[in-house]
N, C-alpha and C positions, 0 to 999 in steps of 0.2 A: 914217401910212401906214393906210390904209383896211384893214377886217377881209377885203376880198377879196383886195389883194395879199398879204396874211398867210396866204392859205389855210384861212380859218377862216369860218365861219357867220356873216353880217352880224347885228351887235348882241348877238352872244354875247360873255357875260364869262367870264372863268375866275379862280379863286381865285389867289392870287400864289405864283407858283413852279410850277404846274399848266398852263400854257400848253403844249400840243402841239409848237409849235415852239421850246423854249427847254427847256434841259436842266434836269434838277431841281437847286434848291440843292444844295451839298457835304454838309450838315449833315442830311438826310433820305433819304440812302440810303446803302448799306453796314451796317458795325459800328457806326458812329456814329448814322447813322439809326435802326436796330433797337434800341439803347439807349435814343435819346431817345423812341421811340415804347412800349418795352415795362418798361423800369426807372425812367424819370426823366419821363415824362408827367406828372406833377403832384407837388403836395406830399406827398401821401399814400404814392404808389409811391417817390417819392424818398428817404423816411424808411425806409421798410421794406426798400430797397435798401442802405441804408447801415447798417442795423442787422443783415442778412444777412450782408453782407460782414464787418462787424466780429465776428459770431459764428464763422464760419467761420475767420479769421484766428487767431481765440482759440483754437480747437479743433483744427483740423487738424494744424498743426505740432507739436503735444506727442504726437498719437497717432501721427503718423508718426515721430517721434524714438523713443517706446516701442517701435514695432510693426518698425521697420526699422535707423535709423541707430544708436539705441543698443542692438541686440537681440542675443543670441546666438544662432547657427545651429549651431555644432559642438559635439562634447563626448560624454562616454558617461554625465553622470550629472549632479545638480542643483549637485553644488560646483564644475561646469566654468562654469557662468553668473556671472562676474564683473562683468557691467556694471549698470549701471540700468536697463537696458530689458528688453525681453522675454526669456524664457528658451524659445525654440524647441527647443530641444536636446529635449524633452519629445517633441514630435510626431516628430523625426527619430529619436529612440530606440525610440518605440512607435508608430510610422505605421502597422505591419501591423497592430496592433489596433483602431488607428480604422478601418481599411480593410475588414479581415476577420474581427476579430473574433478568435476561437482556432482557426481554421481552419487544419490542417497546413500547414505551411509547404512541405514535398514536393509538396502536393495543390493548389497555389495555382494552378496552369496551367489546372486545370478551373475555376476563378473567371474568369479570363481569356477561357476558349472561353466560357462562358456569358456574359460581358458583350460580348464580340464579337455574339454570337447575337442578343443582344437590342438593339444598336446596329441591326443587319440586318433585324430584325423590327419595329422602330418607325419606320424610315425610310419604306418603302412606306405606313405608314399616316397618315403626318404630311404628306407628300408626294407630288403625283402626277405628278411629271416625274422619274422615278429609273428609271436602267437595270435591266432586268430584274425591273420591277414585280412580276409575275406571278409569277415565280420565288421572288422574297423573301418572298411571300404564303404559300409554301408553310412557308418555315421561320417565319414568323408563325404560324402554325395548330400547328406542331409543338413551337413552344418551350415549352409548359408542361411538354409531356413531357419533351424532350431537357434541357431545364435541369434539372429535378429530377433526372432521371438522372446528370447531370453533377456537382450538387452533392452531393447526398447516398452518390451509388455504387451498385453492385448488387449488393453482398453482402460479406460477411466472409471467405469461405471460400478455398482457396488457389485456385481455379478461377474466383474472381472477378476480373472484367475490372477494373472500379473499386473500390478499398476504400471500405467503408462510412465515411461522416463525419455521425456524429450531429448533428442540429439544434440541442441545446444548445451545439457548437462554433461555430454560425455567430454571427456579431455584426458590429458596427460598420456601415459603408456598407453591406455587403454584406446586412445583414439588414434595413437600411431599406428599401434597393431592393426586396429581393424581398417586404415588407410592402405597401410604398407601390404598386408595379406591380402586383401582383396585385388590392389594392383597387380601384386604379383602372380596370384593365381588366374587372374584375367587376361594379362596382357601375352602370358605365352600361348595359349591357344589363338587368340587374335592375332597376335604377330605371327604364328605361323601360317593361317589363312591368307594374312596379308604377304607374306614372303611367296608362297605359292601362286597367290595373285599376279605380283609383279612379274614372276617367271611364267606367266599363262600366255599361251598362244592366242586368247581372244583379245582383240585390241579393246574393246570396251571394258573388259575385268582387268587388263592390265594399266589401262590409264588411268581408271578410279583408282586403284590400288598405290598407283605412284603419285598421284596428285594428294592422296590423303597421306602418304609417309613426305612427302616432301613438304606439305603445308605445314603440319605437325612439327616436323623436325627443322622447320624455318621459324617458330615462334617459342618464346619462353615459356614453362609451366607457369609462372607467374600469369599471363597473359590468358593462358588457356582457364586457368582458377578463376580470375576476375570474369571472364566472359560468361562462365557456367553459372558465378554468383549474380552477377548485374545485369548482365545482356539477355541470357537465356530467358528469365522471367518475361521480360517485356515482349517477346515473341509469342509467348503462349496465350491462349484465350481466356478472357476473364473469367475469374474464379478457378483456373487451375493453376497449381503452382505445386513443384517436387520438393521434396525436404533439400536443405543447402547440403547437408552431408551426401546425400544419394547424387546431387548433381557433383561435387566435389570428387566423389569417387567415380563417375563416368569419366570428366575429363581427365583425372590421373591415369584410370585403365587406358584410355585412348592414347593419351601422350607416351606413356612407356611402350604401348605395343606397337607404336610407329618405330622405336630404337628397337624393340626386339626382334621385329620384320628385319631390318638391315643385317642383325647378327645371322639370324637365321638364312638370310640370303646368303650370305657369306659361307657357311656351311654347306647349302645347296649347289653353290659354285666349287667348292672344294672337291666334290664327289667326282672320282673319273668318269668319263662318258661311257666307258665299258660298262658301269654297274648298270645304267637305264638301256644299254643293249640288251645287256643280259637277261634283265627282268622282263625287257618285252620278247625276247625269244622263248621264256618260259612261258610266255602267253599272260602273264600278269597283268591286270587293268591297272589304269592309272592309279587308284587310291589305294588298289593293294600294293603295288609297287613302291610308293611313298611310303606307306605306314610298314610295311615288312624290310623295306630294303635301305631306300634312301633316306627316310628321315630317323630312323635309328643312330645312321652312320653322320648323318650331318650334325644331330643333335650333340653327338659326341664329340664332334671335333669342336664345336662352338661353346662348350659347357665354361669354359674361362670368361666367355663375353655374357654369356646367359646371367652368370651369378654376379657378374658385374654392374649389368643391369638392373640386377634386382638390389644390390647394395645400392647404387645410385638412386632408384625408386625408393628406398627405405630412408634414405638421409632427406630427399627430396620432399617427404612430408612435411617437415618443417613450415614451408612456405603457406600453409594452411590457413597460418596466422592471418593472413593478408585479407580472408574473407571471412572472419571473425569466428575461427575455429581454434580452439585452446588446446592443442596437443601437446607435447612432450615441452619441447623447447618454446611454446607459447606458455605454459606454467609458469616455466623458470623465470622468463622475462614479467610476469605478474608479480612474484613473489617477490624479486627483487626491487620491484617499484612499491612496496608496502612500505609505508612510514614507519612500521615496526621492525623491518627488516632491511633497511639501508646498509648499503658497504659490503653486503654478501655475496656481489657478483662471481666473485672468483669460486667458492662453494656451490652455487646454483648450479651455473655453468660447468662445472666440474663433474658435478653428479650427474648431470644428462649427457656429458662426452662419454662418461663411463660405461652406461646404458647403450648407447648407441655404438661403442667399440665392441661391446660384449655380443650384440646381435649382427653387426658387420663382420666381426671375427669369426664366429661361429659359421656364418655363411661360408667365409673363404675357406675355413679349414675343411666343411663338408666338401666343397668343390674340388680341393686337392685330393681327398680321400676317395670322392666318387671318380675324378679323372684317373687316381690310382687301379682302381678296381675295374674299370672297365677299358684299361690298356691291354690291348692284345698285340702289340707289336713286339720286337726283338729288342729289349734292354741291354745294355752295355756290362 
């Protein structure tokens, strides 16, 4: 049969199995086709695929057996764990400490209310198609004040509406979120200001920003936390004292903002010079040019770096234990040193690792989604 009767161009030849009038071979489509193309396309891929399957089969069943099938989930003490698997009784009995530290049980409704306000404050920032978004932004702006009042209280007198809960009683996941969210929210605007200051044409501003960034990036976070907790009170006037948690929040925020400044500076340098010239030609002032043209493009470029800094900051909150604040990891350490729960270090740290993974993985997935949403280039 000729090429014309087949509905194809005369003299054109197609590879086997790719003729437009013929169905593809069964082994090239579907799950089998995907596996042949991605997992068993050659000898090397086949070898590593088989090796990976062997490793997974060797690791996953024992982990599931220890964590789920052979584990104990009920009881009141260490002696109730009689199986060979994990003893999750520790998490069940001391779960409130892992989540809230030593916050009074009768006042936990304030933690729940703050958590709800936090979720409502984050939603309009992360997503643009949220009902009543403008109204929710009011809650976002007021959350630092309302959250602080709810968690700390209004006083200890008889007429106090909310009894005072001292910050040393805060702990666990509550304290981790307070430090992490505060650091994330404050480090971004401060980082933007430092990045712009480092690129400023004013020598004094540029020198101050460079000195701050390089100094902070040259010392570990533990040093800054130690200085904020031990050294700063020595330089304050007699009778003046700041709460330890407040000093920690300031130190963490400034530390993260220095790294954020360098990430954003990389985005600013990636913007073509023509964008600046076009904005100047339109008669835009410096701040309007940055707000409407330069910063939106720069921030879009460095979304992975920004989120990576946020993830690092969230995990670095575990270092506050050095100044006596018991965050999530600190509570986990105190739990396994209790004489009633000795030998359960794996269960305690596995639970904490799972919580950290959930938050960090969520931030990573949101970063990927936001990059795809804002992508304006030509995809292949």
